[in-house]
N, C-alpha and C positions, 0 to 999 in steps of 0.2 A: 470443356464444360465443367468438369469437376473442379478444376483450379479456380474458375470464376465463382462457383458456388462456395468453395472453401474460403475465398477472400471475402465474400459477402458475409458468410457466417462468422468469420473471425472479426470482422468489423462490427457486427452486431453485438457479439459477446464482449468485445473490448469496450464499446460504448456503454453497455449495461453494467458491466462489472466495474468499469472506471468510475461511473457516477455513484454507484453504491459504495465503492471503496472510499471515494472522496468524502461522502457524507458520514461514513463510519469513522474515518480519521478525524474529521472535524468534531464529531461528538466526543470522541475519546480525548482529544486535545482540550476541548472546553471543560470536560470533567477534570482532567489533570490540572488545568489552570487554577481551579478553585481549591485543589488539595495541596499544591506545592507552594510554599512561601519562601521567598529569598531568591536572589539572582543566582547564587552558586548552585543551589539545589536544582534550579531549572536547567542550568548548563549541564549538570551531571545527568539528569534524567534525559535531556535531549541528546546528549552524547551516547548514552546507553541505547536509546531508541534508534539512533542513527546507525550504531554498530550492529544492532540486531537486523535492521533493514539491509545493511550492506552485506550481511552474511546470508539472510534468508531469501532475498530477491533472486540472486543467481541460482540458489538451490531449487526454488519453486519453478523458475524458468526452465531449468534443466529437466525437472520432472515433467513439465508440460510438453517438453520437446519430444518425448518418447512416444 
């Protein structure tokens, strides 16, 4: 019973946080789009954000696993 409740709770949290996180990412990207001019600058900023996500997502997932 606890496993079923845990799966339901994880599904609820994932849907709430996923939607909130998606809206926050869109807001940040829309703000950045008006501030950054030039294709090269956008590639640099996108690469830095991608590198940060590549490093931070496993760290956050590992912390949530405990």
